[in-house]
C-alpha positions as CSV (number, residue, x, y, z in Angstrom):
1,X,113.0,170.4,209.3
2,X,116.4,169.9,207.6
3,X,116.2,168.4,204.1
4,X,118.2,165.3,204.8
5,X,116.4,164.7,208.1
6,X,113.1,165.1,206.3
7,X,114.0,162.4,203.8
8,X,115.2,160.1,206.6
9,X,111.9,160.4,208.4
10,X,110.1,159.9,205.1
11,X,112.1,156.7,204.4
12,X,111.4,155.4,207.9
13,X,107.6,156.0,207.6
14,X,107.6,154.1,204.3
15,X,109.7,151.3,205.7
16,X,107.5,150.6,208.7
17,X,104.3,150.9,206.7
18,X,102.7,153.9,208.3
19,X,99.2,154.6,206.9
20,X,99.3,157.4,204.2
21,X,103.1,157.5,204.5
22,X,103.5,158.2,200.8
23,X,101.2,161.2,200.9
24,X,103.0,162.5,203.9
25,X,106.3,162.2,202.2
26,X,105.0,163.9,199.1
27,X,103.6,166.7,201.1
28,X,106.9,167.2,202.8
29,X,108.7,167.0,199.5
30,X,106.6,169.8,198.2
31,X,107.6,172.0,201.2
32,X,111.2,171.4,200.4
33,X,111.0,172.0,196.6
34,X,108.9,170.7,193.7
35,X,111.5,169.0,191.5
36,X,111.4,167.8,187.8
37,X,110.7,164.2,187.2
38,X,113.4,163.8,184.6
39,X,116.1,165.5,182.5
40,X,114.4,167.4,179.7
41,X,115.4,166.6,176.1
42,X,117.4,169.1,174.1
43,X,115.4,172.2,173.1
44,X,117.5,172.9,170.0
45,X,118.9,170.6,167.3
46,X,121.8,171.3,165.0
47,X,119.8,169.7,162.2
48,X,116.5,171.4,161.1
49,X,114.1,168.6,160.4
50,X,111.8,169.5,157.5
51,X,108.2,168.6,156.9
52,X,107.4,164.9,157.1
53,X,110.8,164.0,158.6
54,X,110.9,161.5,161.5
55,X,113.5,161.3,164.2
56,X,114.2,157.6,164.6
57,X,116.4,156.3,167.4
58,X,118.9,153.8,165.9
59,X,120.8,153.2,169.1
60,X,119.5,154.3,172.5
61,X,121.1,154.3,176.0
62,X,124.6,155.1,174.8
63,X,127.0,155.5,177.7
64,X,124.6,154.3,180.3
65,X,127.2,152.0,181.9
66,X,129.2,155.1,183.0
67,X,126.4,155.9,185.5
68,X,127.3,152.7,187.3
69,X,131.0,153.3,187.2
70,X,131.5,150.8,184.4
71,X,133.2,151.1,181.0
72,X,130.9,151.8,178.1
73,X,131.5,150.6,174.5
74,X,132.7,153.2,172.0
75,X,130.2,154.3,169.4
76,X,131.8,153.5,166.1
77,X,130.6,155.5,163.0
78,X,131.8,154.3,159.6
79,X,131.2,156.0,156.3
80,X,130.2,154.2,153.1
81,X,132.4,156.5,151.0
82,X,133.3,160.2,151.6
83,X,134.3,161.5,155.0
84,X,131.7,161.8,157.8
85,X,131.3,165.3,159.1
86,X,130.7,165.5,162.9
87,X,130.0,168.8,164.6
88,X,129.0,169.5,168.2
89,X,127.1,172.4,169.9
90,X,130.4,174.2,170.7
91,X,131.7,174.1,167.1
92,X,134.1,171.1,167.5
93,X,134.4,169.5,164.0
94,X,135.8,166.1,163.0
95,X,136.0,164.9,159.4
96,X,137.0,161.3,158.9
97,X,135.8,158.0,157.3
98,X,135.7,156.4,160.7
99,X,134.8,158.2,163.9
100,X,134.9,156.6,167.4
101,X,133.0,158.4,170.2
102,X,133.9,157.4,173.8
103,X,132.1,158.1,177.0
104,X,133.4,159.3,180.4
105,X,131.9,160.6,183.6
106,X,132.0,164.2,184.6
107,X,131.3,165.3,188.1
108,X,128.6,168.0,188.4
109,X,129.3,171.1,190.5
110,X,125.7,171.3,191.4
111,X,124.1,167.8,191.5
112,X,120.6,167.5,190.0
113,X,117.7,166.0,191.9
114,X,114.7,164.5,190.4
115,X,111.5,163.4,192.2
116,X,108.9,161.2,190.5
117,X,106.1,158.8,191.3
118,X,106.5,155.8,189.0
119,X,103.6,153.7,187.8
120,X,104.9,150.5,186.2
121,X,106.4,148.5,184.7
122,X,103.7,148.4,182.0
123,X,103.5,145.8,179.3
124,X,103.3,148.2,176.4
125,X,103.2,151.8,175.2
126,X,99.5,151.4,174.5
127,X,98.9,150.4,178.2
128,X,101.0,153.3,179.4
129,X,99.2,155.8,177.1
130,X,95.8,154.5,178.3
131,X,96.8,155.1,181.9
132,X,98.3,158.5,181.1
133,X,95.0,159.6,179.4
134,X,93.0,158.3,182.3
135,X,95.2,160.4,184.7
136,X,94.7,163.4,182.4
137,X,90.9,163.0,182.6
138,X,91.4,163.5,186.4
139,X,93.5,166.6,185.8
140,X,96.8,164.9,186.4
141,X,99.6,165.5,183.9
142,X,102.1,162.6,183.4
143,X,105.0,161.6,181.3
144,X,105.4,158.3,179.4
145,X,109.0,156.9,179.6
146,X,110.9,153.8,178.6
147,X,114.1,153.6,180.8
148,X,113.9,149.8,180.4
149,X,110.2,148.9,180.5
150,X,107.3,151.3,179.8
151,X,106.5,153.5,182.8
152,X,104.3,156.5,183.6
153,X,105.9,159.3,185.7
154,X,104.0,161.8,187.8
155,X,105.4,164.9,189.6
156,X,106.1,164.6,193.3
157,X,103.6,167.3,194.2
158,X,100.5,165.5,192.8
159,X,98.5,163.0,194.7
160,X,97.8,159.9,192.7
161,X,94.5,158.0,193.4
162,X,95.1,155.2,195.9
163,X,93.7,152.7,193.5
164,X,96.7,153.2,191.2
165,X,99.8,151.5,192.5
166,X,103.0,153.6,192.3
167,X,106.4,154.0,193.9
168,X,108.1,157.2,195.1
169,X,111.6,157.7,193.8
170,X,114.2,160.4,194.5
171,X,117.1,160.4,192.1
172,X,120.3,162.4,192.8
173,X,122.5,162.8,189.8
174,X,126.0,163.8,190.7
175,X,127.7,163.1,187.4
176,X,126.9,163.3,183.7
177,X,127.9,161.1,180.8
178,X,130.1,163.1,178.4
179,X,131.0,162.0,174.9
180,X,134.5,162.6,173.7
181,X,136.9,162.2,170.7
182,X,140.5,161.2,171.0
183,X,142.8,164.0,169.9
184,X,146.5,164.7,169.8
185,X,146.3,166.5,173.1
186,X,144.0,164.0,174.8
187,X,140.3,163.5,175.0
188,X,138.2,166.2,173.4
189,X,134.8,166.6,175.1
190,X,131.8,167.0,173.0
191,X,128.7,169.0,173.8
192,X,125.3,167.9,172.7
193,X,123.4,167.8,170.6
194,X,125.9,166.6,168.0
195,X,125.2,166.5,164.3
196,X,126.6,164.0,161.8
197,X,126.5,164.2,158.0
198,X,127.2,161.2,155.9
199,X,127.5,162.3,152.2
200,X,127.6,158.6,151.0
201,X,125.7,157.1,153.9
202,X,126.5,155.6,157.2
203,X,127.3,151.9,157.5
204,X,125.3,150.7,160.6
205,X,124.2,147.3,161.8
206,X,125.0,145.7,158.5
207,X,122.9,148.3,156.7
208,X,123.2,151.6,154.9
209,X,121.5,154.7,156.3
210,X,121.6,158.1,154.6
211,X,120.8,160.4,157.5
212,X,121.5,163.1,158.5
213,X,122.0,162.1,162.1
214,X,122.2,163.5,165.6
215,X,123.5,162.2,168.9
216,X,121.7,163.7,171.9
217,X,120.9,163.2,175.5
218,X,117.8,161.3,176.6
219,X,115.7,161.5,179.8
220,X,117.9,159.1,181.7
221,X,121.3,160.7,181.3
222,X,122.5,158.4,178.4
223,X,122.6,159.3,174.7
224,X,120.8,158.2,171.5
225,X,122.0,158.0,167.9
226,X,119.1,159.3,165.8
227,X,118.5,159.4,162.1
228,X,116.4,162.3,160.6
229,X,114.7,160.4,157.9
230,X,111.8,161.5,155.5
231,X,108.8,159.3,156.2
232,X,108.6,157.9,152.6
233,X,112.3,156.7,152.8
234,X,111.6,155.4,156.4
235,X,109.0,153.0,154.8
236,X,111.8,151.4,152.8
237,X,113.2,150.1,156.0
238,X,109.9,149.0,157.5
239,X,107.7,147.4,154.8
240,X,110.0,144.5,153.7
241,X,110.8,143.5,157.3
242,X,107.2,143.6,158.5
243,X,105.5,141.7,155.7
244,X,108.3,140.3,153.6
245,X,109.8,141.6,150.4
246,X,108.2,139.0,148.2
247,X,104.6,139.6,149.2
248,X,102.1,140.5,146.4
249,X,102.0,144.2,145.4
250,X,98.6,144.9,146.8
251,X,99.6,143.4,150.2
252,X,102.9,145.4,150.1
253,X,101.0,148.6,149.4
254,X,98.5,147.9,152.2
255,X,101.5,147.4,154.6
256,X,103.0,150.7,153.4
257,X,99.7,152.6,154.2
258,X,99.6,151.0,157.6
259,X,103.3,151.7,158.4
260,X,102.9,155.3,157.3
261,X,99.7,155.7,159.3
262,X,101.2,154.1,162.4
263,X,104.3,156.3,162.2
264,X,102.2,159.5,162.1
265,X,99.9,158.3,164.8
266,X,102.8,157.3,167.1
267,X,105.2,160.1,166.4
268,X,104.9,161.1,170.1
269,X,106.0,157.7,171.4
270,X,109.5,158.8,172.5
271,X,108.7,162.4,173.1
272,X,110.3,162.3,176.6
273,X,113.7,161.5,174.9
274,X,113.4,164.1,172.2
275,X,112.7,161.9,169.2
276,X,109.7,160.2,167.5
277,X,110.2,156.4,167.1
278,X,112.6,153.6,167.9
279,X,113.8,151.1,165.4
280,X,113.0,147.8,167.2
281,X,109.9,145.9,168.1
282,X,108.8,148.5,170.6
283,X,107.9,150.4,167.5
284,X,107.9,149.2,163.9
285,X,111.1,147.3,163.0
286,X,113.2,149.7,160.9
287,X,116.5,148.5,159.4
288,X,118.6,148.9,156.3
289,X,116.3,150.9,154.0
290,X,118.9,150.5,151.1
291,X,117.7,146.8,150.7
292,X,114.2,147.8,149.5
293,X,113.7,146.3,146.1
294,X,111.8,148.0,143.2
295,X,108.6,146.2,144.0
296,X,108.6,147.7,147.5
297,X,109.5,151.1,146.3
298,X,106.7,151.0,143.7
299,X,104.2,150.0,146.4
300,X,105.3,152.9,148.6
301,X,105.2,155.4,145.7
302,X,101.7,154.3,144.5
303,X,100.4,155.0,148.0
304,X,102.6,158.1,148.7
305,X,101.1,160.2,151.5
306,X,98.0,158.1,151.9
307,X,96.9,156.9,155.3
308,X,93.8,155.5,157.1
309,X,91.7,157.9,159.1
310,X,88.7,157.8,161.4
311,X,87.1,161.0,162.6
312,X,89.7,162.9,160.5
313,X,92.6,161.5,162.6
314,X,95.2,158.8,161.8
315,X,93.9,155.4,163.1
316,X,95.7,153.0,165.4
317,X,96.9,150.7,162.6
318,X,98.0,147.7,164.6
319,X,98.8,144.6,162.6
320,X,100.3,141.2,163.1
321,X,101.5,138.0,161.4
322,X,98.4,135.8,161.5
323,X,95.1,136.0,163.6
324,X,94.3,132.3,163.6
325,X,91.1,132.9,161.7
326,X,89.5,135.5,164.0
327,X,90.2,139.3,164.4
328,X,90.5,140.5,167.9
329,X,88.8,143.6,169.4
330,X,91.5,146.0,170.4
331,X,90.6,145.9,174.1
332,X,91.4,142.1,174.1
333,X,95.0,143.0,173.4
334,X,95.6,146.1,175.5
335,X,94.1,148.1,178.2
336,X,92.5,150.7,175.9
337,X,89.2,151.9,174.7
338,X,87.3,150.1,172.0
339,X,87.2,151.6,168.5
340,X,84.6,150.7,165.8
341,X,87.3,149.7,163.2
342,X,89.0,147.1,165.5
343,X,86.3,144.7,166.5
344,X,86.0,140.9,166.7
345,X,85.2,139.4,163.3
346,X,85.9,136.1,161.7
347,X,88.5,136.3,159.0
348,X,87.5,134.0,156.2
349,X,84.9,133.5,153.4
350,X,81.3,134.0,154.2
351,X,80.2,130.4,153.7
352,X,82.9,129.2,156.2
353,X,82.1,132.0,158.7
354,X,78.4,131.0,158.8
355,X,79.4,127.5,160.0
356,X,81.5,128.7,163.0
357,X,79.7,128.4,166.4
358,X,79.8,131.6,168.3
359,X,80.6,133.1,170.8
360,X,84.2,132.0,170.9
361,X,84.4,133.3,174.5
362,X,82.6,130.0,175.2
363,X,85.5,127.5,175.6
364,X,83.7,124.6,174.0
365,X,83.0,126.7,170.9
366,X,86.7,127.8,170.9
367,X,88.0,124.3,171.1
368,X,85.8,123.3,168.1
369,X,87.1,126.4,166.3
370,X,90.8,125.6,167.0
371,X,90.7,121.9,166.4
372,X,88.6,121.8,163.2
373,X,89.7,122.3,159.6
374,X,89.7,126.0,158.7
375,X,89.1,127.9,155.5
376,X,90.2,131.2,157.2
377,X,92.4,133.6,155.2
378,X,96.1,133.1,155.8
379,X,95.7,129.6,157.2
380,X,98.9,128.4,155.5
381,X,101.0,130.4,158.0
382,X,103.1,128.1,160.1
383,X,101.7,129.6,163.3
384,X,98.1,129.6,162.2
385,X,97.8,126.7,164.7
386,X,100.4,125.8,167.3
387,X,101.1,123.8,170.5
388,X,103.5,124.8,173.3
389,X,104.4,122.8,176.4
390,X,105.4,124.7,179.6
391,X,106.7,123.2,182.8
392,X,106.4,124.7,186.4
393,X,110.1,125.5,186.8
394,X,110.1,127.3,183.5
395,X,107.0,129.3,184.4
396,X,108.4,130.1,187.8
397,X,111.6,131.5,186.2
398,X,109.6,133.7,183.9
399,X,107.4,135.0,186.6
400,X,110.5,135.9,188.6
401,X,112.1,137.6,185.6
402,X,109.0,139.7,185.1
403,X,109.0,140.5,188.9
404,X,105.6,139.0,189.4
405,X,106.9,136.9,192.2
406,X,110.0,136.8,194.5
407,X,111.9,133.6,195.1
408,X,110.4,130.2,194.7
409,X,106.9,129.9,193.2
410,X,105.7,126.7,191.7
411,X,102.5,126.7,189.7
412,X,99.8,124.2,190.7
413,X,97.0,125.2,188.4
414,X,96.7,127.4,185.3
415,X,93.4,128.5,183.9
416,X,91.8,131.1,181.7
417,X,89.4,133.1,184.0
418,X,88.2,135.5,181.3
419,X,88.1,135.6,177.5
420,X,87.3,138.4,175.0
421,X,84.8,138.1,172.2
422,X,87.3,136.5,169.8
423,X,88.1,133.8,172.4
424,X,91.5,135.4,173.4
425,X,92.5,135.0,177.0
426,X,92.2,138.4,178.8
427,X,93.0,137.1,182.3
428,X,95.2,134.0,183.1
429,X,95.2,132.8,186.7
430,X,98.3,130.9,187.9
431,X,97.9,129.4,191.4
432,X,100.9,128.4,193.4
433,X,101.4,125.4,195.8
434,X,101.2,127.7,198.8
435,X,97.8,129.1,197.8
436,X,99.3,132.3,196.3
437,X,97.9,133.5,193.1
438,X,99.2,135.4,190.1
439,X,96.8,137.1,187.6
440,X,98.2,138.0,184.2
441,X,96.1,140.2,182.0
442,X,96.0,141.1,178.3
443,X,99.4,141.8,176.6
444,X,101.1,141.0,179.9
445,X,100.3,137.3,179.3
446,X,102.6,137.1,176.3
447,X,105.2,139.5,177.8
448,X,105.7,137.1,180.7
449,X,105.1,133.7,179.0
450,X,107.1,134.5,175.9
451,X,106.8,131.1,174.3
452,X,103.1,131.7,173.6
453,X,102.7,133.1,170.0
454,X,99.3,134.6,170.9
455,X,96.6,134.7,173.6
456,X,94.1,132.7,171.5
457,X,94.6,129.3,173.3
458,X,93.2,126.7,175.5
459,X,95.3,125.1,178.3
460,X,95.3,121.8,180.0
461,X,97.6,120.0,182.5
462,X,98.9,116.9,180.8
463,X,100.8,115.7,183.8
464,X,101.7,117.2,187.2
465,X,103.7,120.4,186.7
466,X,103.3,120.3,182.9
467,X,100.8,122.2,180.8
468,X,99.9,122.1,177.1
469,X,98.8,125.3,175.5
470,X,97.0,124.8,172.1
471,X,96.2,127.9,170.1
472,X,96.1,129.8,166.9
473,X,97.7,132.9,165.5
474,X,100.9,134.9,166.0
475,X,100.6,138.3,167.5
476,X,97.9,140.3,169.2
477,X,95.3,139.6,166.5
478,X,93.9,143.1,166.1
479,X,93.9,144.8,162.7
480,X,95.4,143.3,159.6
481,X,96.6,139.8,159.4
482,X,99.7,139.9,157.1
483,X,99.2,136.3,156.0
484,X,95.5,137.0,155.4
485,X,96.4,140.1,153.3
486,X,98.9,138.1,151.3
487,X,96.2,135.5,150.5
488,X,93.6,138.1,149.6
489,X,96.1,139.9,147.3
490,X,96.8,136.6,145.6
491,X,93.0,136.2,145.1
492,X,92.9,139.5,143.3
493,X,91.9,141.9,146.0
494,X,93.3,145.4,145.7
495,X,94.9,147.5,148.4
496,X,91.8,149.5,149.2
497,X,89.7,146.3,149.5
498,X,92.2,144.7,151.9
499,X,92.4,147.7,154.1
500,X,88.6,148.1,154.2
501,X,88.3,144.4,155.2
502,X,90.6,144.7,158.1
503,X,89.8,148.3,159.1
504,X,86.1,148.8,158.3
505,X,84.5,152.3,158.7
506,X,87.9,154.0,158.1
507,X,88.7,156.4,155.2
508,X,91.6,155.7,152.8
509,X,93.3,158.9,151.5
510,X,95.4,161.9,152.5
511,X,95.3,163.3,156.0
512,X,92.7,166.1,156.1
């Protein structure tokens, strides 16, 4: 069968809902050719990253507008002093204190075709990685990607279990995004990867970054500005923004250990795009490392190279602002396996903990816990307890935005149908007026209903179409509570004691 005709028939089968249509299409696709799922990241870099150097994406998706025939903003690079030195893979060199890189489309002589089965969108990298590992256990290789939301991509020639919902996608790329410099004779095209040296640092997003840097293609046809930064310097741009520059030294040092451990354990997070970590909330927030004060630098230096391990591997050092008085088990936050160091535990002095009625999965016990005076660690945090009011129109908009519903959907009832051991909602049921029903699970609850600081809450309808969510904590609740660590440090606890409290059964020291 001719290739175009084969795909027309495939599309028709899918459209009319023929049983096993997807499998038929995939089988036919294999007979044509087994294509790649995406554009591979560059195999070579113009900068050789040394030991303990992270590749951190400062600005992703550069030039993406070009793919939709729109103009894309220039990438403006500004030096803090001496001239920047830019060099591309073909030897083009530009030296200047300011360099502007533009983007244009270039038609490909031989269009590229990618086939992939997409599972997603998924609420987090953790959920995507759990799914990817489950597939691997079944002998199915996959790729974790982040074109906008987290997704898992599987090759077109592999049959995914029917229990896993996926969509089949063919992508034909007929043009590429080409960076260029303006020259006397016109636009000078640049070939990636591009290196950038900044002898006195690069002024970027109101901060100062020392680099070196590269600009390279990602898996989606756009480009990313990347800093190649030693991990200890990277912490200067993480620790103060995660826990606050004025936290006590023991708490700062604990945060440094966690940030270092997290970076090492998650260095594969953006593997599909050819770098390690991003700089926003999809990773650890990383910005302006030059602002780190001496107190922060001392905390980082005192713990240099030290991480937390379990079974001789870096642990999953998740942390958050405040847990509301109770630590969450990791599987209450994400679809992932339990680990012994992230279990439900009350976070307060022993005499107070003995007075708390358990289990908190019992809603009556949870209400007593949330509405009683608390002696939990970190209870002075402004979001230790909170109330949020949501109305039906607001919830409907958010469900539409998250693509959970299409068109009009007006909630009639909202209830927690399951809770974890810490009392956190693991399944939230939203029933519509027409009898339709939406079930939000785990981290998806906060991803959709963004006004909720945590999933540790009770909910009641206070009038028709209006619900009051009363809860505690800010964040997922697993691992270290930053407000708790600050209080413990003020009470004289040292770094090792704080880490042992929030991550029991782990080892503090150098990576074996």
